[in-house]
Backbone atoms as SQL, in Angstrom:
CREATE TABLE atoms (id INTEGER PRIMARY KEY, chain TEXT, resi INTEGER, resn TEXT, atom TEXT, x REAL, y REAL, z REAL);
INSERT INTO atoms VALUES
  (1, 'A', 1, 'MET', 'N', 46.548, 70.934, 66.142),
  (2, 'A', 1, 'MET', 'CA', 47.524, 70.685, 67.189),
  (3, 'A', 1, 'MET', 'C', 48.942, 71.028, 66.712),
  (4, 'A', 2, 'ASP', 'N', 49.199, 70.777, 65.414),
  (5, 'A', 2, 'ASP', 'CA', 50.529, 71.070, 64.885),
  (6, 'A', 2, 'ASP', 'C', 50.847, 72.556, 64.945),
  (7, 'A', 3, 'LYS', 'N', 49.837, 73.401, 64.703),
  (8, 'A', 3, 'LYS', 'CA', 50.069, 74.844, 64.749),
  (9, 'A', 3, 'LYS', 'C', 50.486, 75.282, 66.151),
  (10, 'A', 4, 'ILE', 'N', 49.905, 74.670, 67.152),
  (11, 'A', 4, 'ILE', 'CA', 50.259, 75.007, 68.535),
  (12, 'A', 4, 'ILE', 'C', 51.694, 74.572, 68.809),
  (13, 'A', 5, 'LYS', 'N', 52.055, 73.382, 68.338),
  (14, 'A', 5, 'LYS', 'CA', 53.421, 72.897, 68.542),
  (15, 'A', 5, 'LYS', 'C', 54.434, 73.781, 67.832),
  (16, 'A', 6, 'VAL', 'N', 54.103, 74.234, 66.638),
  (17, 'A', 6, 'VAL', 'CA', 55.007, 75.127, 65.908),
  (18, 'A', 6, 'VAL', 'C', 55.145, 76.446, 66.668),
  (19, 'A', 7, 'ALA', 'N', 54.048, 76.956, 67.204),
  (20, 'A', 7, 'ALA', 'CA', 54.107, 78.195, 67.984),
  (21, 'A', 7, 'ALA', 'C', 54.952, 78.002, 69.239),
  (22, 'A', 8, 'VAL', 'N', 54.778, 76.855, 69.913),
  (23, 'A', 8, 'VAL', 'CA', 55.578, 76.572, 71.110),
  (24, 'A', 8, 'VAL', 'C', 57.056, 76.467, 70.738),
  (25, 'A', 9, 'ALA', 'N', 57.352, 75.814, 69.614),
  (26, 'A', 9, 'ALA', 'CA', 58.744, 75.705, 69.162),
  (27, 'A', 9, 'ALA', 'C', 59.334, 77.084, 68.901),
  (28, 'A', 10, 'ALA', 'N', 58.568, 77.956, 68.262),
  (29, 'A', 10, 'ALA', 'CA', 59.041, 79.315, 67.999),
  (30, 'A', 10, 'ALA', 'C', 59.262, 80.068, 69.307),
  (31, 'A', 11, 'LEU', 'N', 58.367, 79.882, 70.267),
  (32, 'A', 11, 'LEU', 'CA', 58.529, 80.538, 71.561),
  (33, 'A', 11, 'LEU', 'C', 59.765, 80.023, 72.295),
  (34, 'A', 12, 'LEU', 'N', 60.040, 78.733, 72.183),
  (35, 'A', 12, 'LEU', 'CA', 61.232, 78.182, 72.834),
  (36, 'A', 12, 'LEU', 'C', 62.512, 78.746, 72.210),
  (37, 'A', 13, 'VAL', 'N', 62.524, 78.865, 70.904),
  (38, 'A', 13, 'VAL', 'CA', 63.690, 79.464, 70.244),
  (39, 'A', 13, 'VAL', 'C', 63.814, 80.926, 70.649),
  (40, 'A', 14, 'ALA', 'N', 62.696, 81.642, 70.679),
  (41, 'A', 14, 'ALA', 'CA', 62.720, 83.041, 71.111),
  (42, 'A', 14, 'ALA', 'C', 63.186, 83.161, 72.563),
  (43, 'A', 15, 'ALA', 'N', 62.792, 82.207, 73.403),
  (44, 'A', 15, 'ALA', 'CA', 63.242, 82.210, 74.794),
  (45, 'A', 15, 'ALA', 'C', 64.748, 81.993, 74.866),
  (46, 'A', 16, 'GLY', 'N', 65.271, 81.131, 74.014),
  (47, 'A', 16, 'GLY', 'CA', 66.715, 80.927, 73.984),
  (48, 'A', 16, 'GLY', 'C', 67.465, 82.182, 73.572),
  (49, 'A', 17, 'VAL', 'N', 66.949, 82.865, 72.561),
  (50, 'A', 17, 'VAL', 'CA', 67.571, 84.114, 72.116),
  (51, 'A', 17, 'VAL', 'C', 67.452, 85.169, 73.221),
  (52, 'A', 18, 'SER', 'N', 66.286, 85.243, 73.838),
  (53, 'A', 18, 'SER', 'CA', 66.089, 86.201, 74.931),
  (54, 'A', 18, 'SER', 'C', 67.024, 85.896, 76.095),
  (55, 'A', 19, 'GLY', 'N', 67.170, 84.614, 76.405),
  (56, 'A', 19, 'GLY', 'CA', 68.088, 84.219, 77.476),
  (57, 'A', 19, 'GLY', 'C', 69.514, 84.625, 77.172),
  (58, 'A', 20, 'PHE', 'N', 69.894, 84.508, 75.915),
  (59, 'A', 20, 'PHE', 'CA', 71.244, 84.920, 75.509),
  (60, 'A', 20, 'PHE', 'C', 71.476, 86.391, 75.835),
  (61, 'A', 21, 'TYR', 'N', 70.496, 87.238, 75.545),
  (62, 'A', 21, 'TYR', 'CA', 70.651, 88.665, 75.812),
  (63, 'A', 21, 'TYR', 'C', 70.366, 89.021, 77.266),
  (64, 'A', 22, 'TYR', 'N', 69.481, 88.287, 77.922),
  (65, 'A', 22, 'TYR', 'CA', 69.160, 88.552, 79.327),
  (66, 'A', 22, 'TYR', 'C', 70.354, 88.252, 80.222),
  (67, 'A', 23, 'LEU', 'N', 71.104, 87.227, 79.876),
  (68, 'A', 23, 'LEU', 'CA', 72.269, 86.827, 80.666),
  (69, 'A', 23, 'LEU', 'C', 73.528, 87.567, 80.208),
  (70, 'A', 24, 'GLN', 'N', 73.371, 88.801, 79.872),
  (71, 'A', 24, 'GLN', 'CA', 74.444, 89.604, 79.308),
  (72, 'A', 24, 'GLN', 'C', 75.652, 89.698, 80.249),
  (73, 'A', 25, 'GLU', 'N', 75.407, 89.687, 81.538),
  (74, 'A', 25, 'GLU', 'CA', 76.489, 89.812, 82.516),
  (75, 'A', 25, 'GLU', 'C', 77.151, 88.468, 82.814),
  (76, 'A', 26, 'SER', 'N', 76.558, 87.378, 82.337),
  (77, 'A', 26, 'SER', 'CA', 77.096, 86.044, 82.620),
  (78, 'A', 26, 'SER', 'C', 78.208, 85.702, 81.648),
  (79, 'A', 27, 'ALA', 'N', 78.857, 84.575, 81.916),
  (80, 'A', 27, 'ALA', 'CA', 79.924, 84.100, 81.035),
  (81, 'A', 27, 'ALA', 'C', 79.341, 83.743, 79.672),
  (82, 'A', 28, 'THR', 'N', 80.161, 83.859, 78.681),
  (83, 'A', 28, 'THR', 'CA', 79.717, 83.572, 77.314),
  (84, 'A', 28, 'THR', 'C', 79.244, 82.137, 77.176),
  (85, 'A', 29, 'VAL', 'N', 79.871, 81.224, 77.900),
  (86, 'A', 29, 'VAL', 'CA', 79.480, 79.817, 77.826),
  (87, 'A', 29, 'VAL', 'C', 78.046, 79.638, 78.308),
  (88, 'A', 30, 'ILE', 'N', 77.683, 80.319, 79.374),
  (89, 'A', 30, 'ILE', 'CA', 76.321, 80.220, 79.911),
  (90, 'A', 30, 'ILE', 'C', 75.330, 80.837, 78.933),
  (91, 'A', 31, 'ARG', 'N', 75.684, 81.973, 78.360),
  (92, 'A', 31, 'ARG', 'CA', 74.808, 82.618, 77.377),
  (93, 'A', 31, 'ARG', 'C', 74.598, 81.710, 76.170),
  (94, 'A', 32, 'LEU', 'N', 75.678, 81.118, 75.694),
  (95, 'A', 32, 'LEU', 'CA', 75.589, 80.225, 74.549),
  (96, 'A', 32, 'LEU', 'C', 74.775, 78.978, 74.890),
  (97, 'A', 33, 'ALA', 'N', 74.935, 78.476, 76.120),
  (98, 'A', 33, 'ALA', 'CA', 74.155, 77.313, 76.554),
  (99, 'A', 33, 'ALA', 'C', 72.664, 77.634, 76.590),
  (100, 'A', 34, 'ALA', 'N', 72.313, 78.835, 77.034),
  (101, 'A', 34, 'ALA', 'CA', 70.902, 79.242, 77.062),
  (102, 'A', 34, 'ALA', 'C', 70.337, 79.296, 75.648),
  (103, 'A', 35, 'PHE', 'N', 71.108, 79.869, 74.728),
  (104, 'A', 35, 'PHE', 'CA', 70.662, 79.945, 73.337),
  (105, 'A', 35, 'PHE', 'C', 70.506, 78.549, 72.734),
  (106, 'A', 36, 'LEU', 'N', 71.506, 77.707, 72.928),
  (107, 'A', 36, 'LEU', 'CA', 71.439, 76.355, 72.364),
  (108, 'A', 36, 'LEU', 'C', 70.326, 75.528, 72.998),
  (109, 'A', 37, 'ALA', 'N', 70.072, 75.735, 74.290),
  (110, 'A', 37, 'ALA', 'CA', 68.986, 75.010, 74.949),
  (111, 'A', 37, 'ALA', 'C', 67.641, 75.386, 74.328),
  (112, 'A', 38, 'GLY', 'N', 67.439, 76.661, 74.088),
  (113, 'A', 38, 'GLY', 'CA', 66.200, 77.097, 73.439),
  (114, 'A', 38, 'GLY', 'C', 66.094, 76.554, 72.025),
  (115, 'A', 39, 'LEU', 'N', 67.194, 76.551, 71.311),
  (116, 'A', 39, 'LEU', 'CA', 67.200, 76.041, 69.945),
  (117, 'A', 39, 'LEU', 'C', 66.918, 74.546, 69.901),
  (118, 'A', 40, 'VAL', 'N', 67.563, 73.796, 70.776),
  (119, 'A', 40, 'VAL', 'CA', 67.349, 72.346, 70.812),
  (120, 'A', 40, 'VAL', 'C', 65.935, 72.013, 71.268),
  (121, 'A', 41, 'ALA', 'N', 65.443, 72.727, 72.268),
  (122, 'A', 41, 'ALA', 'CA', 64.082, 72.475, 72.749),
  (123, 'A', 41, 'ALA', 'C', 63.068, 72.791, 71.651),
  (124, 'A', 42, 'GLY', 'N', 63.269, 73.889, 70.945),
  (125, 'A', 42, 'GLY', 'CA', 62.373, 74.236, 69.839),
  (126, 'A', 42, 'GLY', 'C', 62.423, 73.200, 68.731),
  (127, 'A', 43, 'ALA', 'N', 63.629, 72.716, 68.405),
  (128, 'A', 43, 'ALA', 'CA', 63.767, 71.684, 67.376),
  (129, 'A', 43, 'ALA', 'C', 63.109, 70.378, 67.814),
  (130, 'A', 44, 'ALA', 'N', 63.224, 70.057, 69.101),
  (131, 'A', 44, 'ALA', 'CA', 62.607, 68.823, 69.605),
  (132, 'A', 44, 'ALA', 'C', 61.086, 68.888, 69.509),
  (133, 'A', 45, 'VAL', 'N', 60.508, 70.044, 69.835),
  (134, 'A', 45, 'VAL', 'CA', 59.053, 70.189, 69.728),
  (135, 'A', 45, 'VAL', 'C', 58.637, 70.176, 68.266),
  (136, 'A', 46, 'LEU', 'N', 59.391, 70.873, 67.426),
  (137, 'A', 46, 'LEU', 'CA', 59.077, 70.926, 66.001),
  (138, 'A', 46, 'LEU', 'C', 59.183, 69.545, 65.362),
  (139, 'A', 47, 'TRP', 'N', 60.065, 68.717, 65.883),
  (140, 'A', 47, 'TRP', 'CA', 60.266, 67.356, 65.379),
  (141, 'A', 47, 'TRP', 'C', 58.971, 66.528, 65.449),
  (142, 'A', 48, 'THR', 'N', 58.121, 66.827, 66.429),
  (143, 'A', 48, 'THR', 'CA', 56.905, 66.030, 66.629),
  (144, 'A', 48, 'THR', 'C', 55.774, 66.450, 65.700),
  (145, 'A', 49, 'THR', 'N', 55.984, 67.482, 64.888),
  (146, 'A', 49, 'THR', 'CA', 54.925, 67.935, 63.982),
  (147, 'A', 49, 'THR', 'C', 55.106, 67.306, 62.605),
  (148, 'A', 50, 'ALA', 'N', 54.054, 67.369, 61.813),
  (149, 'A', 50, 'ALA', 'CA', 54.132, 66.853, 60.445),
  (150, 'A', 50, 'ALA', 'C', 55.124, 67.674, 59.625),
  (151, 'A', 51, 'ALA', 'N', 55.149, 68.984, 59.841),
  (152, 'A', 51, 'ALA', 'CA', 56.102, 69.838, 59.128),
  (153, 'A', 51, 'ALA', 'C', 57.529, 69.475, 59.500),
  (154, 'A', 52, 'GLY', 'N', 57.759, 69.186, 60.772),
  (155, 'A', 52, 'GLY', 'CA', 59.095, 68.794, 61.222),
  (156, 'A', 52, 'GLY', 'C', 59.522, 67.475, 60.616),
  (157, 'A', 53, 'GLN', 'N', 58.615, 66.530, 60.563),
  (158, 'A', 53, 'GLN', 'CA', 58.928, 65.233, 59.948),
  (159, 'A', 53, 'GLN', 'C', 59.206, 65.399, 58.460),
  (160, 'A', 54, 'GLY', 'N', 58.419, 66.257, 57.811),
  (161, 'A', 54, 'GLY', 'CA', 58.642, 66.525, 56.391),
  (162, 'A', 54, 'GLY', 'C', 60.002, 67.171, 56.157),
  (163, 'A', 55, 'PHE', 'N', 60.381, 68.101, 57.035),
  (164, 'A', 55, 'PHE', 'CA', 61.684, 68.742, 56.906),
  (165, 'A', 55, 'PHE', 'C', 62.801, 67.733, 57.108),
  (166, 'A', 56, 'PHE', 'N', 62.650, 66.840, 58.082),
  (167, 'A', 56, 'PHE', 'CA', 63.677, 65.836, 58.324),
  (168, 'A', 56, 'PHE', 'C', 63.816, 64.918, 57.114),
  (169, 'A', 57, 'ALA', 'N', 62.698, 64.520, 56.522),
  (170, 'A', 57, 'ALA', 'CA', 62.753, 63.672, 55.324),
  (171, 'A', 57, 'ALA', 'C', 63.430, 64.429, 54.180),
  (172, 'A', 58, 'PHE', 'N', 63.110, 65.708, 54.031),
  (173, 'A', 58, 'PHE', 'CA', 63.738, 66.525, 52.993),
  (174, 'A', 58, 'PHE', 'C', 65.246, 66.613, 53.216),
  (175, 'A', 59, 'ALA', 'N', 65.659, 66.800, 54.473),
  (176, 'A', 59, 'ALA', 'CA', 67.080, 66.902, 54.788),
  (177, 'A', 59, 'ALA', 'C', 67.803, 65.598, 54.476),
  (178, 'A', 60, 'GLN', 'N', 67.163, 64.462, 54.771),
  (179, 'A', 60, 'GLN', 'CA', 67.775, 63.171, 54.457),
  (180, 'A', 60, 'GLN', 'C', 67.917, 62.985, 52.947),
  (181, 'A', 61, 'GLU', 'N', 66.877, 63.343, 52.202),
  (182, 'A', 61, 'GLU', 'CA', 66.930, 63.215, 50.750),
  (183, 'A', 61, 'GLU', 'C', 67.983, 64.152, 50.164),
  (184, 'A', 62, 'SER', 'N', 68.104, 65.339, 50.726),
  (185, 'A', 62, 'SER', 'CA', 69.112, 66.290, 50.251),
  (186, 'A', 62, 'SER', 'C', 70.517, 65.745, 50.486),
  (187, 'A', 63, 'ALA', 'N', 70.731, 65.148, 51.653),
  (188, 'A', 63, 'ALA', 'CA', 72.044, 64.567, 51.940),
  (189, 'A', 63, 'ALA', 'C', 72.345, 63.420, 50.979),
  (190, 'A', 64, 'ALA', 'N', 71.329, 62.614, 50.664),
  (191, 'A', 64, 'ALA', 'CA', 71.528, 61.513, 49.720),
  (192, 'A', 64, 'ALA', 'C', 71.858, 62.050, 48.331),
  (193, 'A', 65, 'GLU', 'N', 71.202, 63.112, 47.911),
  (194, 'A', 65, 'GLU', 'CA', 71.487, 63.710, 46.605),
  (195, 'A', 65, 'GLU', 'C', 72.884, 64.314, 46.569),
  (196, 'A', 66, 'THR', 'N', 73.322, 64.877, 47.688),
  (197, 'A', 66, 'THR', 'CA', 74.653, 65.463, 47.742),
  (198, 'A', 66, 'THR', 'C', 75.729, 64.411, 47.532),
  (199, 'A', 67, 'ARG', 'N', 75.480, 63.216, 48.056),
  (200, 'A', 67, 'ARG', 'CA', 76.446, 62.135, 47.861),
  (201, 'A', 67, 'ARG', 'C', 76.494, 61.675, 46.412),
  (202, 'A', 68, 'LYS', 'N', 75.437, 61.921, 45.646),
  (203, 'A', 68, 'LYS', 'CA', 75.389, 61.508, 44.243),
  (204, 'A', 68, 'LYS', 'C', 76.092, 62.492, 43.311),
  (205, 'A', 69, 'VAL', 'N', 76.354, 63.696, 43.795),
  (206, 'A', 69, 'VAL', 'CA', 76.938, 64.734, 42.959),
  (207, 'A', 69, 'VAL', 'C', 78.368, 64.356, 42.589),
  (208, 'A', 70, 'VAL', 'N', 78.717, 64.590, 41.329),
  (209, 'A', 70, 'VAL', 'CA', 80.092, 64.380, 40.885),
  (210, 'A', 70, 'VAL', 'C', 80.811, 65.713, 41.055),
  (211, 'A', 71, 'TRP', 'N', 81.633, 65.793, 42.082),
  (212, 'A', 71, 'TRP', 'CA', 82.321, 67.036, 42.395),
  (213, 'A', 71, 'TRP', 'C', 83.524, 67.199, 41.482),
  (214, 'A', 72, 'PRO', 'N', 83.868, 68.450, 41.132),
  (215, 'A', 72, 'PRO', 'CA', 85.017, 68.673, 40.254),
  (216, 'A', 72, 'PRO', 'C', 86.323, 68.323, 40.963),
  (217, 'A', 73, 'SER', 'N', 87.308, 67.977, 40.157),
  (218, 'A', 73, 'SER', 'CA', 88.616, 67.662, 40.723),
  (219, 'A', 73, 'SER', 'C', 89.299, 68.962, 41.166),
  (220, 'A', 74, 'ARG', 'N', 90.405, 68.801, 41.869),
  (221, 'A', 74, 'ARG', 'CA', 91.156, 69.980, 42.334),
  (222, 'A', 74, 'ARG', 'C', 91.617, 70.810, 41.141),
  (223, 'A', 75, 'ASN', 'N', 92.095, 70.155, 40.106),
  (224, 'A', 75, 'ASN', 'CA', 92.583, 70.862, 38.922),
  (225, 'A', 75, 'ASN', 'C', 91.452, 71.639, 38.247),
  (226, 'A', 76, 'GLU', 'N', 90.289, 71.020, 38.105),
  (227, 'A', 76, 'GLU', 'CA', 89.139, 71.708, 37.503),
  (228, 'A', 76, 'GLU', 'C', 88.717, 72.910, 38.344),
  (229, 'A', 77, 'THR', 'N', 88.755, 72.754, 39.645),
  (230, 'A', 77, 'THR', 'CA', 88.380, 73.848, 40.540),
  (231, 'A', 77, 'THR', 'C', 89.359, 75.015, 40.414),
  (232, 'A', 78, 'LEU', 'N', 90.639, 74.707, 40.379),
  (233, 'A', 78, 'LEU', 'CA', 91.642, 75.765, 40.238),
  (234, 'A', 78, 'LEU', 'C', 91.519, 76.476, 38.896),
  (235, 'A', 79, 'GLN', 'N', 91.253, 75.725, 37.836),
  (236, 'A', 79, 'GLN', 'CA', 91.092, 76.333, 36.519),
  (237, 'A', 79, 'GLN', 'C', 89.863, 77.253, 36.485),
  (238, 'A', 80, 'ALA', 'N', 88.764, 76.778, 37.036),
  (239, 'A', 80, 'ALA', 'CA', 87.552, 77.602, 37.057),
  (240, 'A', 80, 'ALA', 'C', 87.769, 78.864, 37.888),
  (241, 'A', 81, 'THR', 'N', 88.466, 78.733, 39.012),
  (242, 'A', 81, 'THR', 'CA', 88.750, 79.893, 39.856),
  (243, 'A', 81, 'THR', 'C', 89.625, 80.891, 39.115),
  (244, 'A', 82, 'ALA', 'N', 90.631, 80.402, 38.400),
  (245, 'A', 82, 'ALA', 'CA', 91.506, 81.290, 37.638),
  (246, 'A', 82, 'ALA', 'C', 90.720, 82.022, 36.554),
  (247, 'A', 83, 'ILE', 'N', 89.827, 81.319, 35.886),
  (248, 'A', 83, 'ILE', 'CA', 89.009, 81.949, 34.850),
  (249, 'A', 83, 'ILE', 'C', 88.146, 83.052, 35.444),
  (250, 'A', 84, 'VAL', 'N', 87.574, 82.798, 36.607),
  (251, 'A', 84, 'VAL', 'CA', 86.735, 83.810, 37.264),
  (252, 'A', 84, 'VAL', 'C', 87.572, 85.030, 37.628),
  (253, 'A', 85, 'PHE', 'N', 88.758, 84.813, 38.190),
  (254, 'A', 85, 'PHE', 'CA', 89.615, 85.941, 38.551),
  (255, 'A', 85, 'PHE', 'C', 90.017, 86.758, 37.329),
  (256, 'A', 86, 'VAL', 'N', 90.375, 86.101, 36.241),
  (257, 'A', 86, 'VAL', 'CA', 90.748, 86.814, 35.023),
  (258, 'A', 86, 'VAL', 'C', 89.554, 87.616, 34.492),
  (259, 'A', 87, 'PHE', 'N', 88.382, 87.018, 34.500),
  (260, 'A', 87, 'PHE', 'CA', 87.185, 87.714, 34.037),
  (261, 'A', 87, 'PHE', 'C', 86.894, 88.938, 34.900),
  (262, 'A', 88, 'VAL', 'N', 87.022, 88.783, 36.195),
  (263, 'A', 88, 'VAL', 'CA', 86.774, 89.913, 37.100),
  (264, 'A', 88, 'VAL', 'C', 87.790, 91.019, 36.846),
  (265, 'A', 89, 'LEU', 'N', 89.039, 90.662, 36.640),
  (266, 'A', 89, 'LEU', 'CA', 90.063, 91.658, 36.355),
  (267, 'A', 89, 'LEU', 'C', 89.754, 92.397, 35.045),
  (268, 'A', 90, 'ILE', 'N', 89.384, 91.655, 34.005),
  (269, 'A', 90, 'ILE', 'CA', 89.041, 92.273, 32.730),
  (270, 'A', 90, 'ILE', 'C', 87.835, 93.200, 32.882),
  (271, 'A', 91, 'MET', 'N', 86.826, 92.759, 33.589),
  (272, 'A', 91, 'MET', 'CA', 85.636, 93.598, 33.789),
  (273, 'A', 91, 'MET', 'C', 85.972, 94.838, 34.604),
  (274, 'A', 92, 'ALA', 'N', 86.840, 94.702, 35.613),
  (275, 'A', 92, 'ALA', 'CA', 87.225, 95.866, 36.419),
  (276, 'A', 92, 'ALA', 'C', 87.949, 96.884, 35.553),
  (277, 'A', 93, 'LEU', 'N', 88.859, 96.422, 34.699),
  (278, 'A', 93, 'LEU', 'CA', 89.559, 97.334, 33.796),
  (279, 'A', 93, 'LEU', 'C', 88.594, 97.997, 32.824),
  (280, 'A', 94, 'PHE', 'N', 87.665, 97.219, 32.284),
  (281, 'A', 94, 'PHE', 'CA', 86.676, 97.767, 31.365),
  (282, 'A', 94, 'PHE', 'C', 85.833, 98.841, 32.047),
  (283, 'A', 95, 'MET', 'N', 85.371, 98.547, 33.246),
  (284, 'A', 95, 'MET', 'CA', 84.540, 99.523, 33.972),
  (285, 'A', 95, 'MET', 'C', 85.343, 100.770, 34.311),
  (286, 'A', 96, 'TRP', 'N', 86.633, 100.616, 34.620),
  (287, 'A', 96, 'TRP', 'CA', 87.488, 101.758, 34.917),
  (288, 'A', 96, 'TRP', 'C', 87.628, 102.654, 33.682),
  (289, 'A', 97, 'VAL', 'N', 87.835, 102.029, 32.521),
  (290, 'A', 97, 'VAL', 'CA', 87.955, 102.795, 31.272),
  (291, 'A', 97, 'VAL', 'C', 86.635, 103.497, 30.946),
  (292, 'A', 98, 'VAL', 'N', 85.516, 102.789, 31.052),
  (293, 'A', 98, 'VAL', 'CA', 84.207, 103.392, 30.766),
  (294, 'A', 98, 'VAL', 'C', 83.939, 104.542, 31.725),
  (295, 'A', 99, 'ASP', 'N', 84.264, 104.363, 32.997),
  (296, 'A', 99, 'ASP', 'CA', 84.068, 105.428, 33.982),
  (297, 'A', 99, 'ASP', 'C', 84.908, 106.646, 33.624),
  (298, 'A', 100, 'GLY', 'N', 86.149, 106.414, 33.228),
  (299, 'A', 100, 'GLY', 'CA', 87.015, 107.524, 32.832),
  (300, 'A', 100, 'GLY', 'C', 86.475, 108.267, 31.621),
  (301, 'A', 101, 'ILE', 'N', 85.993, 107.533, 30.637),
  (302, 'A', 101, 'ILE', 'CA', 85.429, 108.159, 29.437),
  (303, 'A', 101, 'ILE', 'C', 84.180, 108.968, 29.783),
  (304, 'A', 102, 'LEU', 'N', 83.302, 108.391, 30.595),
  (305, 'A', 102, 'LEU', 'CA', 82.089, 109.111, 30.991),
  (306, 'A', 102, 'LEU', 'C', 82.427, 110.347, 31.816),
  (307, 'A', 103, 'LEU', 'N', 83.417, 110.237, 32.680),
  (308, 'A', 103, 'LEU', 'CA', 83.838, 111.396, 33.464),
  (309, 'A', 103, 'LEU', 'C', 84.349, 112.500, 32.538),
  (310, 'A', 104, 'TRP', 'N', 85.145, 112.148, 31.545),
  (311, 'A', 104, 'TRP', 'CA', 85.668, 113.115, 30.582),
  (312, 'A', 104, 'TRP', 'C', 84.525, 113.785, 29.813),
  (313, 'A', 105, 'ILE', 'N', 83.521, 112.977, 29.379),
  (314, 'A', 105, 'ILE', 'CA', 82.372, 113.514, 28.640),
  (315, 'A', 105, 'ILE', 'C', 81.584, 114.489, 29.502),
  (316, 'A', 106, 'VAL', 'N', 81.323, 114.120, 30.751),
  (317, 'A', 106, 'VAL', 'CA', 80.556, 114.992, 31.646),
  (318, 'A', 106, 'VAL', 'C', 81.309, 116.293, 31.895),
  (319, 'A', 107, 'LYS', 'N', 82.622, 116.196, 32.082),
  (320, 'A', 107, 'LYS', 'CA', 83.403, 117.433, 32.290),
  (321, 'A', 107, 'LYS', 'C', 83.335, 118.336, 31.073),
  (322, 'A', 108, 'LYS', 'N', 83.386, 117.761, 29.896),
  (323, 'A', 108, 'LYS', 'CA', 83.290, 118.572, 28.672),
  (324, 'A', 108, 'LYS', 'C', 81.921, 119.215, 28.549),
  (325, 'A', 109, 'LEU', 'N', 80.868, 118.480, 28.926),
  (326, 'A', 109, 'LEU', 'CA', 79.506, 118.994, 28.819),
  (327, 'A', 109, 'LEU', 'C', 79.233, 120.139, 29.794),
  (328, 'A', 110, 'ILE', 'N', 79.806, 120.066, 30.997),
  (329, 'A', 110, 'ILE', 'CA', 79.529, 121.114, 31.973),
  (330, 'A', 110, 'ILE', 'C', 80.554, 122.232, 31.922),
  (331, 'A', 111, 'GLY', 'N', 81.499, 122.138, 31.002),
  (332, 'A', 111, 'GLY', 'CA', 82.438, 123.219, 30.790),
  (333, 'A', 111, 'GLY', 'C', 83.672, 123.159, 31.652),
  (334, 'A', 112, 'GLY', 'N', 83.961, 122.044, 32.192),
  (335, 'A', 112, 'GLY', 'CA', 85.182, 121.909, 32.988),
  (336, 'A', 112, 'GLY', 'C', 86.365, 121.655, 32.082),
  (337, 'A', 113, 'GLU', 'N', 87.552, 121.857, 32.583),
  (338, 'A', 113, 'GLU', 'CA', 88.832, 121.636, 31.912),
  (339, 'A', 113, 'GLU', 'C', 88.710, 121.759, 30.435);
């Protein structure tokens, strides 16, 4: 029975997407409402399946774990971002130099300049 419900949920979502494109001449609000209606209806049907219940439990546990995470301070975030930017700049310069050297070698090998 769950497989049928999952198929119906997928069809409802597909109907919402189809409605979004079918109502191409309508206002964007109506198109968006059709899409969201299909999405909500599909989620509601999926909710009644064991897979849907398992996903909801997983989502709750994930949210609980997210609250347990020790997030970096603003200063730590800025420092890490600066380090990444400096590293990217250094790597870009390195790649530019290597590219120039390889270009020079290839030109010498094929008899250019």
